[in-house]
N, C-alpha and C positions, 0 to 999 in steps of 0.2 A: 522613465520611459519603459513601456512594456513591449517585448518582442515575442513573436511566435515563429516557430520553426516549421515552415511549410515546404513540402517537397524535400529539397536538400539544402535549403539555405534559410537564414534568418530574415524576417521582415518586421519593420516597426508596426505595431498593431494599435497602439493607443497611449494616451497620457494618463498616468495614475497620480492622483493627489491624495496625500495622507495628512490629516490634521492631528498633530501630536502635542501633548503636554508632558514634557520630559520623556520618560520611557513609556508613557501611557498613550495608546492609540484612541483617539476620540471619534474620528469619522474618516470615511474614504469617498472619493469620487473617481469616476473613470469615463473617459470619452474615447470612442473608437476613432482612429484615423479614417478620413473619408475614402482614401484609396484602398485601404485595407478592408473596410466594411463592404466595399463593392466587389471584392475578389470572390470568385466562385468557390475557391478552396479555403476561404477564411475560416480559421478555427475560433469558436466562441471561447472567450477567456473564462467564462463562468456560465454554464447553461441555465442557471436559475436567475441570476441577476443581470447577466450580460448576454442573453441568448440572441442568436442571429437568425431566427426563423422568420421574423418580420423586421426587415432592416430599415425601411424608410422612416418610421417614426423615431428611430434612435440616431439617425445621421446628424452629426454636429452637436449632439446633446451630451451633457454630463449626466451620468447615471449613478444611482446610489445602490448600496447593497440591499438585498431583500430582507424582510423581517426586522428592519431597523437595526441590523447588525453594524458594528463599526468597520468590518473588514469584508471584502469580497471573498467568498469561499474559494474561488479558483485561484486568487492571488495568495491566499493563506496556504493553499496546498503547494504552491511554489516556494514558500518560505521555509527556512530551516526549522526543524522541531527541536526537541530537547537536546539531542546529541550535537546536532549542527550548531546550535547556539553556544554550547560549551566550547566547541572548537573555535568559533569566532571570538568568544570572550578570551580564550587563551591566546589567540593571535594578537588581539588588541590590548591584552593585559588589563582587563577591566573586570569588576565584580559580576557575579551571576545576575542575569536579568536586569542589567543596568542600562542597556542600550535602547534607543527608540526603535520601533518596529522597522522603520525605513532603513536603518543601518544593518539590521539582520538580513533584510531583503537584498540590499546592495552587496553585502559581503558573501552571499551564498554561492556565487559563481554560476557558470552557465551549464553545469552538468546536473542541475536540479531535476527532480522528478518531473516527467511530462515534457511538454513542448513549449513552455514559456520561459522567458528570461526577463529580469528586471535590471535596468542599467540607469546610470545618472542622467544620460541624455541620448539623443538620437545618434550622435557620433561615437559613442562609446563602443568598443569592440568586445566580442564575447571572450570569456576566459576558457582556456583549455584545461581539462582535468582528466583523470583516469590514468594514474601512473602505471607503468608496465608491471607485469607479473612479478619480476624479480625484486620489486621494492616492497613486497608484502611484509617482510620482516621489519623493515623500517617503519612502515605504517602501523604495524601492531605495537611496536615499541613506543611510538608517538602517542597512540591511543592510551596506552597504559600510563604514560606520563601525564596526560591531560586528566585522566580519572583520578590520579594521585595528587593533582594540583601542582605538579612540577613544571618548570619552564621547559620550553621546547628548543633544543639546540638547532643550529643552522642546518645540519645535515638531515634533520627529521622534519623540516618545514613543509614537505609535500602534503602533510596532513591538513595544512591550512587551505589547500586547494581541493584535495580529494575527500575531505571529511566534513565540509561546511554545509553542503546542500541537502543533507539527508535527514529523514524523519526518524521518529522513535527515540528511545532513551539509551539504547545499547550502543557501545562503541562500534564504529563501522567506517568504511571508506570505499570509494569507487576505484576499481582497477580494470585494466584491459589485459586480456590474455594474449598469447603470442600471435593470434590471428587478428587482434584488434577489437574483439567483442567485449562489450562493457559488462562487468560483473559487480555485484555488491559483496564485499567481504565483511562478515560480521564476526567480531572478535569475542573472546571470553572477557568477563568482567570480574573485578576484584570481589564483588559481592556474590558471585554465583555459588549456590549451594550444591550444584551438580554440573555436569559437563553440558552446558547449554548448547553450544554449537552442534554437538553430536545428537542431542535429543531433539532440537528443532529440525535438523536435517531429516532425521528419521521420521518425525511426526509429519513433515511435509510429504515425504515419499509414501508414507502410509496413507495420507489423504489422497494422493494421486491414485493409489490402488483402490480407494473407496469411491472413485469416480469424480474427483474434483480436479479442476484445471490448476496445475502447479508448474512453475518454471523449472528448467534444469537446475539441480541443486546437488552439492556434494560437500564433503569435508576434506580438509587438508591439515597435515601436521607440520608445524614449523618448530623443530626441536622437540620439546615436550609439551608444546601448546597447540591446541586445535582451533581451527577457525572454520566457519561455514561460508561457502561461496554460492550465491544464487544469481542466476542471470537476470539482468535488468530487463523487465518485460515491457518497458516503455521505449525500447529501441529495436530497430530491425534494419536489415540491409537489403537494398534493392537498387536497380538502375533508375536514375532520375527520369520521371515521366512514364515509367513502366506501369501498365495496368495490371494490378495484382489479381492473381487467381483467387476467387472467393474461397477456395478450399486450401489455399496455401497456409503453411504453418509459420507465422512470423517469429515464433520463439525458437525455431531451428534455422532461421536464415543466417547466412555466413557472408563475410566479405569475399569479393571476387572481382575479376576484371570488369571495370565499368560500374561497379556497385559502390554506393556511398551509404553512410549511416543516416537513417531517418528516425524521427521522433514521433511518438504517439501522445496526443493530449491526454492528460490525467486529471481527474478530480476525485476527491474522497466522498465516502458516504455522508460525511459531515456536511459537505457542500450541497449535495443533492437533497438532503433532508432539511437544509436551510436553518440550522440552529447553531448556537454557540457551543463551544467545547464543554462548558459547564453543564449543558443540558443533555449531553450524550446519554447519560444513564437513565434518562426518562424516556428514551426512544426505544423502538423495537425493530426486530427483523421484519415485521410486517410493514413498518415505515419504509424500510429499504426496498421491499417488494413493490410498494406503491411508487417509489422513486424510479424503479426499473420500468414500470408501466408508463410513467409520465415522460421520462427522458430517454429511455432505451429505444434502440431501433426496433421496429415491429418484427423484423425477421428473427430476432434473438430474445424477445421478451419471455416467451415460454421457457426456452432453454435456460436463460439466466435466472428466472424465478425458481425453477427446479434446483439449479445449482446452489442458489442462496439457501433454499430449504435444506438441502443436503449438507451444506456448510454448517448450518445451525445444529443439525443432528450430530455431526462430527464433533463440534465443539462441546456438546453435552457429554458425549462418550469419553472425551479425553480431558475434560475439566479445563478447557481453555477459556479463562474468564477475562482475557485481554482482548476481547472481541468488540472493542469500541468502534465508533463510526469512522475514525481515521484509519482503522485497520481493515476497512472494506473500500475498495477502489473501483473506478470506472475508467475505461480507456475509449478514446475516439478511434474507432476502427475504420481505416480508409477503404477496406474491402466492402463495407456496407453501403454507404458511409454512415456512421452514427455511433452513439455511445453504447457500450456493453460492459458487463461486469468484468473486472480485471481478474487475472489469476490470483490464487490464494497467496497470502504472505503473512508473516508475523504470527505463527501458530506455535504455541508452547504449552504443553500439558503442565498443569500445576498440581503437585501432590497435595492431597488432603485426606484426612480421616473423617471428615464431616459426613454425616448421613445425608443432610440436606445441603445442596450446593447451588450456586447462582452464577449465571452469566452476567456480562456487563449490560447487554441489551435484553429487553424483554423478549421472551420466547413465545408467550401465549397469554391466555386470560389470567393465569396465576403469576403474571409478571415475569421476573427474572429467574424464577425457579427452574433449575436445570433438570427437568424430567421429560420423558418421552410423552407422557400423557398431556403435559402442558403444551408441548410442541405440536402434537397431533390435533389438539383442540383449535389450533390456529390455522389449520390447513386451508380453510376457505379464503383467508386473507392473502394467501399466496396463489389464489385461483387454482388450487389443487383439489382433486377429489380425495375423499378419505382413503380410497383404495390406492391411489398413486402415492399419497403420503406414507402409507404403510409399506409399500414396496420400497420407497427410498430409505426408510428407517431400516428395513430388513437388509437391504443391500449394504448399507454402511456397517451394520452390526456384523455381517458375515466377514468383513475385512478386519474391523477393529478387534474382534475377539481373538484374532491371530497376531496381535501386535508384537508379542515377544519373538515370533518367527521373523517378522520383518525387521525388527530391531537387531536381531542376530545377523541377518543378511547385510545390514548396513554397517555392521562393525561396532555397535554400541556395547561397551564392556558390561559384563554381568553386574558389577557393583553399581554402575550407573543405572541399569535397568531396575535394580532393587530400590534405588532412591526415587525413581519416577513412577514405580508401579502403583502407588496409591492414587495417582491421577486418573487411572483408567477405570471406568465404571462397567460393572456387569449389567447386562440388560435387565436382569431380575431386580436389581437394586433401584432402577430408575423407571420402572413401568409397572402398571397394575396387571392383575391377572386377566382382566378383560382385554387390555391392550395386547398382552402376550398371545391371547387367543386370536385376535385380529391379525397379528403378525404371522402366526402359524398358517392362517388361511390365505395370506397374501402371496 
């Protein structure tokens, strides 16, 4: 049974059927509940396959995923990814990737990304998660044990609640600060070649300076180990029934008298582009821009398209090639109401000495080549003029060229900066003389 968090409470929204053969998912079906589908505030589970713009034709019907996919993208986004699956497998003491998809979905818990929950039946209760701040050291120790393949002792079992619902491959857990605000704690990994929490935090803060929307983020030392804390952007605090100010900042909302935690619907770029994960590398930033125009709220389409272009430019400058479709997200914003590009997340510069580098997604007509000429050639597919695209490139470069200053300010040690330095590109290395002239004129 699928549930959606509307206002300040859960509501059953529909019946999900998965057809499985062992651990392989063959097909999916979904039927909205009639009462839910008639609610004015109903959240669409998947805007591509399960949209609620025209409701009458879908009432009482079982619907199938778009593009003949076996899974609904919106449900897949609510499922645990690589790390969450490892935690569930450690909890159940089973081999890697041995469970059917339904079991991963059901064991993920209710603090999963977005505003959906999947439970066995309509009477099942939500699970609480988000351990208090002071348990961070225990969560870190549990994550290290899972990475090493060691059993989890009883006093560390909070990781089975706080670490199951999360995406990505890196060890992480949800925690609440002393005020009750939900954060994502990202830990170091045994395989790290440099101080990843410090570098990722600094890269996100640098991105904010470059004009990108970034949640509050900082690092914390526990003994001699560093972790990164980033505020969950799919949660905000408000009085139930309160009409939100269109200019309010949900990322800075705090608990207070009469306020409760609300959830924002979330879908990934993979869902809006309507493809399988194995096809991600064949897609482009322009495909995401088209998805913004198709599914985004009209009031934010231009702003979101410009931000996506700026994001692509930033990834080129810092050699972030982990920019796959699941690392771009969209939120249902109740202030519009409608879908908009989510804040930036999962940005990590990758050191390289290669002259020619590539993104995960295609940047322009030269495919995935990480060059500014390639990105500029695609400006029309973002509905940007060449002049605007050049201005965005110039603005990002003015900040990124000072990356060492920002990394110093965020406390990244010199030896860690030296390790990461080869990731950062000088503009002359990734642009032609003709483009440099255009940027000078911008």
